[in-house]
C-alpha positions in Angstrom: 5.7 11.3 -24.5 3.9 9.9 -21.5 3.4 12.7 -19.0 3.4 12.2 -15.3 0.5 13.6 -13.2 2.1 15.2 -10.2 5.3 15.5 -8.2 4.3 13.5 -5.1 2.6 10.3 -4.1 1.2 9.0 -0.8 2.6 5.5 0.0 0.5 4.1 2.8 0.4 0.6 4.2 0.3 -1.3 7.5 1.4 -4.6 9.1 0.1 -6.5 12.1 0.4 -9.5 14.3 -2.5 -11.1 16.2 -2.3 -11.6 20.0 -0.9 -15.0 20.7 -3.6 -17.6 20.5 -6.0 -15.4 18.5 -7.0 -16.1 14.9 -8.4 -12.6 14.4 -6.9 -9.2 15.2 -8.7 -6.8 17.5 -6.9 -4.0 15.7 -8.4 -3.0 12.4 -7.0 -0.7 9.7 -9.2 0.5 6.8 -7.8 2.8 4.2 -10.0 4.5 1.5 -8.9 6.5 -1.5 -11.3 9.1 -2.9 -10.1 9.1 -6.5 -12.1 12.1 -7.6 -10.5 14.2 -4.9 -7.1 12.5 -4.9 -7.7 12.2 -1.1 -6.7 9.3 1.2 -8.3 8.5 4.6 -6.9 5.8 6.8 -8.3 4.7 10.2 -6.5 2.4 12.7 -9.0 1.3 15.4 -8.1 -0.8 18.4 -11.0 -2.8 19.9 -10.9 -3.3 23.6 -9.5 -6.7 24.4 -8.8 -9.1 21.5 -10.4 -11.6 19.2 -13.7 -11.5 17.3 -15.6 -9.1 19.6 -12.8 -6.5 19.5 -12.5 -6.9 15.8 -16.2 -6.3 15.2 -16.2 -3.2 17.3 -13.0 -1.9 15.8 -14.3 -2.5 12.3 -17.5 -0.6 13.1 -15.5 2.3 14.4 -13.2 2.5 11.4 -16.0 2.2 8.9 -18.1 4.9 10.6 -15.1 7.2 10.9 -14.2 6.9 7.2 -17.8 7.3 6.0 -18.4 10.4 8.0 -15.1 12.1 7.3 -15.2 11.3 3.6 -18.3 13.5 3.4 -16.6 16.3 5.4 -18.7 15.7 8.5 -17.6 17.8 11.6 -14.9 16.0 13.6 -16.7 16.6 16.9 -20.0 15.3 15.5 -18.3 12.3 14.1 -16.6 11.4 17.4 -19.9 11.9 19.2 -21.8 9.5 16.9 -19.0 6.9 17.2 -19.1 7.2 21.1 -22.9 7.0 21.1 -22.8 3.9 18.9 -20.1 2.0 20.8 -20.9 0.4 24.1 -18.9 1.3 27.2 -17.0 -1.3 29.3 -18.9 -1.5 32.6 -15.8 -2.3 34.6 -13.2 0.1 33.1 -15.7 2.8 32.0 -14.0 3.3 28.7 -15.1 2.9 25.1 -14.8 -0.4 23.5 -12.7 1.0 20.7 -10.1 3.7 20.2 -8.9 5.2 16.9 -6.3 7.2 14.9 -7.5 8.8 11.6 -5.2 10.1 8.9 -6.8 12.4 6.3 -4.5 13.6 3.5 -5.9 15.8 0.7 -4.6 16.4 -2.8 -2.4 19.3 -1.8 -0.5 17.3 0.9 -2.4 18.9 3.8 -2.9 16.4 6.6 -5.4 16.2 9.4 -5.0 13.7 12.1 -7.8 12.8 14.6 -6.8 10.7 17.7 -8.8 9.1 20.5 -7.3 6.7 23.0 -4.4 5.3 20.8 -0.8 6.2 21.4 0.2 9.5 19.8 1.4 9.1 16.2 5.0 10.1 15.3 5.8 12.5 12.4 9.3 11.8 11.0 10.8 14.5 8.8 13.7 12.6 7.2 15.1 10.7 10.2 14.1 13.2 12.9 10.9 13.2 14.9 8.9 16.5 14.6 6.7 17.7 17.5 3.2 18.5 16.2 0.8 20.7 18.3 -2.4 18.9 19.1 -5.7 20.6 19.8 -7.8 18.8 22.5 -11.5 18.9 22.0 -13.8 18.0 24.8 -16.9 16.1 23.7 -20.1 17.7 24.9 -21.9 14.5 25.7 -18.8 12.7 27.0 -17.1 15.0 29.4 -14.6 12.4 30.5 -13.2 11.8 27.0 -11.4 14.0 24.5 -10.4 13.9 20.9 -7.1 15.4 19.7 -6.8 17.1 16.3 -3.6 18.2 14.5 -3.1 19.7 11.1 0.1 20.3 9.1 1.6 20.3 5.6 3.1 17.0 4.5 6.5 17.5 2.9 8.3 15.2 0.5 10.2 12.6 2.6 7.8 13.0 5.6 6.4 9.9 7.3 3.5 9.5 9.7 3.9 6.4 11.9 0.7 5.4 13.7 0.1 2.3 15.8 -1.9 0.5 18.5 -0.7 0.2 22.1 0.4 -3.3 21.3 3.6 -1.5 20.0 4.4 0.9 22.8 3.3 -1.6 25.6 5.2 -4.5 24.1 7.1 -6.4 26.8 5.3 -4.7 29.7 6.1 -6.4 33.0 9.4 -7.9 31.7 12.6 -7.0 33.6 14.0 -4.9 30.7 10.6 -3.3 29.9 8.7 -2.8 33.2 6.5 -0.2 31.6 6.6 -1.5 28.1 8.8 -0.8 25.0 7.8 2.9 25.2 7.8 5.8 22.8 11.5 6.7 23.1 12.7 3.2 22.2 10.2 3.1 19.4 11.5 6.3 17.9 15.1 5.2 18.2 14.1 2.0 16.3 12.3 4.0 13.5 15.4 6.2 13.1 17.6 3.2 12.8 15.4 1.7 10.1 15.3 5.0 8.1 19.1 5.5 8.5 19.6 2.0 7.2 17.4 2.5 4.1 16.4 6.1 3.5 13.8 5.3 0.8 12.2 2.4 2.7 8.6 1.9 1.7 5.6 2.1 4.0 5.1 -1.7 3.6 8.6 -2.5 4.6 8.9 0.0 7.5 5.6 -1.0 9.1 6.6 -4.7 8.9 10.0 -4.0 10.5 8.5 -2.0 13.3 5.9 -4.7 14.0 8.6 -7.4 14.0 10.7 -5.4 16.4 7.8 -5.1 18.8 7.1 -8.8 18.5 10.7 -9.6 19.3 10.3 -7.6 22.5 7.5 -10.0 23.4 9.8 -13.0 22.5 7.6 -13.8 19.6 4.5 -14.3 21.6 2.5 -11.0 21.6 0.3 -10.4 24.7 -1.8 -7.9 22.7 -2.5 -7.3 19.0 0.4 -5.5 17.3 -0.4 -3.1 14.5 1.7 -0.4 12.8 0.7 1.9 9.9 2.9 4.2 7.9 2.0 7.0 5.5 5.0 8.2 3.5 4.9 11.2 1.1 7.5 10.6 -1.6 8.4 11.4 -5.2 6.4 8.9 -7.3 8.1 5.7 -8.4 7.1 5.4 -12.1 6.6 2.2 -14.0 5.7 1.6 -17.6 4.3 -1.8 -18.6 4.2 -2.5 -22.3 2.2 -5.5 -23.6 0.9 -6.5 -27.0 1.8 -5.3 -30.5 0.1 -2.1 -31.8 -3.1 -2.5 -33.8 -1.2 -1.5 -37.0 2.5 -2.2 -37.8 2.8 1.4 -38.8 2.6 2.3 -35.1 5.5 0.1 -34.0 7.9 3.1 -34.1 5.5 5.1 -32.0 5.4 2.5 -29.3 9.2 2.3 -29.3 9.5 6.1 -29.0 7.1 6.0 -26.0 9.2 3.3 -24.3 12.5 5.0 -25.0 11.4 8.4 -23.7 9.8 7.1 -20.5 11.6 8.2 -17.3 11.1 5.4 -14.9 11.2 1.6 -14.7 10.1 -0.4 -17.8 8.6 -3.8 -18.2 7.8 -5.7 -21.4 5.2 -8.5 -21.3 5.0 -10.7 -24.4 7.4 -12.2 -26.9 6.0 -10.4 -30.0 6.1 -7.1 -28.1 9.7 -7.7 -27.1 10.7 -8.6 -30.7 9.1 -5.4 -32.0 10.9 -3.2 -29.5 14.1 -5.0 -30.0 13.9 -4.3 -33.7 12.8 -0.7 -33.4 15.3 0.2 -30.6 18.2 -2.0 -32.0 18.5 -3.9 -28.8 19.4 -7.5 -28.3 17.2 -10.0 -26.4 18.8 -12.7 -24.3 16.7 -15.4 -22.6 17.5 -15.8 -18.9 18.1 -19.5 -18.2 19.2 -19.0 -14.6 17.9 -22.2 -12.8 16.8 -20.0 -9.9 14.3 -18.1 -12.1 12.9 -21.2 -13.9 9.4 -22.4 -13.1 7.4 -25.2 -14.9 4.2 -23.1 -14.8 5.6 -19.7 -15.9 7.7 -19.1 -19.1 11.2 -17.9 -18.5 12.1 -14.2 -18.5 14.5 -12.5 -20.9 17.0 -9.6 -20.7 17.1 -6.4 -22.8 19.4 -3.4 -22.1 17.5 -0.5 -20.5 14.5 -2.7 -19.7 14.0 -3.8 -16.1 12.1 -7.0 -16.9 11.0 -8.9 -20.0 8.4 -11.6 -19.5 6.0 -13.8 -21.5 2.6 -12.2 -22.0 -0.8 -13.6 -21.2 0.1 -16.5 -18.9 2.4 -14.3 -16.8 -0.1 -11.4 -16.6 -2.9 -13.8 -15.6 -0.8 -15.2 -12.8 0.0 -11.7 -11.6 -3.7 -10.8 -11.5 -4.3 -13.9 -9.5 -1.6 -13.0 -7.0 -2.8 -9.5 -6.6 -6.4 -10.6 -6.2 -5.6 -13.0 -3.4 -3.2 -10.7 -1.7 -0.3 -13.2 -2.0 3.1 -11.6 -1.2 5.6 -12.2 -4.0 7.6 -15.2 -3.0 11.3 -14.1 -3.2 12.4 -17.8 -3.0 10.7 -18.5 -6.3 11.5 -15.4 -8.5 9.8 -16.5 -11.8 8.5 -13.8 -14.2 5.1 -13.4 -12.4 6.7 -13.0 -9.0 9.2 -10.4 -10.3 6.5 -8.5 -12.2 4.2 -8.5 -9.1 7.1 -7.2 -7.0 7.8 -4.3 -9.3 4.1 -3.4 -9.5 3.8 -3.3 -5.7 7.0 -1.3 -5.4 5.8 1.3 -7.8 3.4 4.2 -7.2 2.2 5.4 -10.6 1.9 2.7 -13.2 1.3 3.3 -16.9 0.0 0.5 -19.1 0.8 0.8 -22.8 -1.4 -1.9 -24.5 -1.2 -3.0 -28.1 -4.7 -3.8 -29.5 -3.7 -6.3 -32.2 -5.6 -9.5 -31.5 -3.5 -12.5 -31.0 -5.2 -15.4 -32.8 -3.5 -17.9 -30.5 -5.6 -16.5 -27.6 -8.7 -15.1 -29.2 -11.3 -16.0 -31.8 -10.8 -13.2 -34.4 -14.6 -13.2 -35.1 -15.3 -12.0 -31.6 -15.4 -8.2 -30.7 -12.1 -6.7 -29.9 -13.3 -5.7 -26.4 -13.1 -9.4 -25.5 -9.4 -9.6 -26.2 -7.9 -11.5 -23.3 -4.9 -9.3 -22.9 -6.8 -6.1 -22.6 -9.2 -7.6 -20.0 -6.3 -8.9 -17.9 -4.7 -5.4 -17.9 -8.0 -3.8 -16.9 -8.3 -6.3 -14.0 -4.8 -5.7 -12.8 -5.3 -1.9 -13.0 -8.5 -2.1 -10.9 -6.8 -4.3 -8.3 -3.8 -2.0 -8.1 -6.1 1.1 -7.6 -8.7 -0.3 -5.3 -6.7 -2.8 -3.2 -3.2 -1.4 -3.2 -4.1 2.4 -3.6 -1.8 2.8 -6.7 -2.4 5.3 -9.4 -2.8 3.7 -12.9 -3.1 5.0 -16.4 -4.0 3.0 -19.6 -3.1 3.9 -23.2 -4.1 1.7 -26.1 -2.2 1.8 -29.4 
C-alpha cells in the first residue's frame, strides 16, 4: 500500500495584471518552500509606482525578506535591513516598496508580517476572521511600523493577501470614489467560496484579480496582484507508467493501483494492458474528435482510472508544458493537456514507475539510468516540486 505523508497540504498561488500600458508588473510575488522543514514562505512586494523600476525594487525586497526569514532572522532586524537598503521617495517620504510576508511551518502555525500593503484577510470557511496584529515600531525608522500576527491555520482556512491595486481599483469613479474597498472585496471572496467551496488558490486568486480588473473597466490604473494560501486536505494522485522490471511483479503493481485512495492515471499502452489484465478491466480508446490531436496519441478509458494516456510522447509534452509555465489549454484537451491539468490540480503526487527498458525508446546496451521514461518522470517531479510547490514521491518497480 502507498502511504500518505500527512493530513494537510498548503495550496498557495497568485495571479496578477500589469498596469495598463506596462509590460512588467511593479508587484512581485516570490514563494519558497523549504523542503527539509516542510515550511513555506511567500512574499508579495509592491514597488512604488509601476514598470521596471518598481519591479526591481519589489524583487529586491521580496528576495531579501525570504532569505532573512528562511534563516529565522529577527523580524525587526529584517525590516530594518530592508528599509536601510531601499531608497526613500524624496517627494512622498515613503519607502520604494511595501510587503506582506506569509510564513507557514510544518505544524500549520502561521506568522504574517506586513508593511504598507492592505491588510490580509483570513477566511475560515466563508467567513472573515479578525486577527490581532502587533505593531512594532522600528528603532531607526520612527515614522514606519511593521505589523505581526500569528495564528494556527485550520483545514479549510484561506489567507488572501493583495496589493493596493485590488482595494483601490476604480478609485475616482462615480461608483467607487474611494476605490473598491475592503468590504466589497470580502463580499466578493465570500461569493466565490459559496459558489465553489473547494476552489483552489490558483482559481480564487485569478477570480479576485479579474473582479478588480472589471471595476477598472479592463484597464488597470495600477498593478493588480492577489495571492491565496489555502490549507486543505491533500488531493492525492497516482501516476503509473512503464511495466515492472520483472513480469512476476505485475500483480504487485496492480495491487498498489487498486488500493490507492485518490485519483489515478496510467501512462503507456503496455502499462495499461498489464493493469487491464491483472484487474480484469476493459480498455476502450476514446475517439472523441474534441480530444484528438495530430501530435499527441489519443487517450483511453478504463473503469476506476481517471485518465489513460500514451507514455513517453505524452509525458515529454507534459514536462515541456510545466517547464514553460503554459496553462493547460482547455480548448484542446488532448492527453498531455488533461494530464497536466490533473497534476496541477493535485497536491501530493505519487509516481509508480516500471523499470523494464522499452527497446523502442532505448538502446538496451546503455545503462538503465539512461532510460528515457525514468528521466522524464524525474524531470516532471522536480518541476512540480520547485516551480509549483507540489509534494512528490517516486517508487520504482
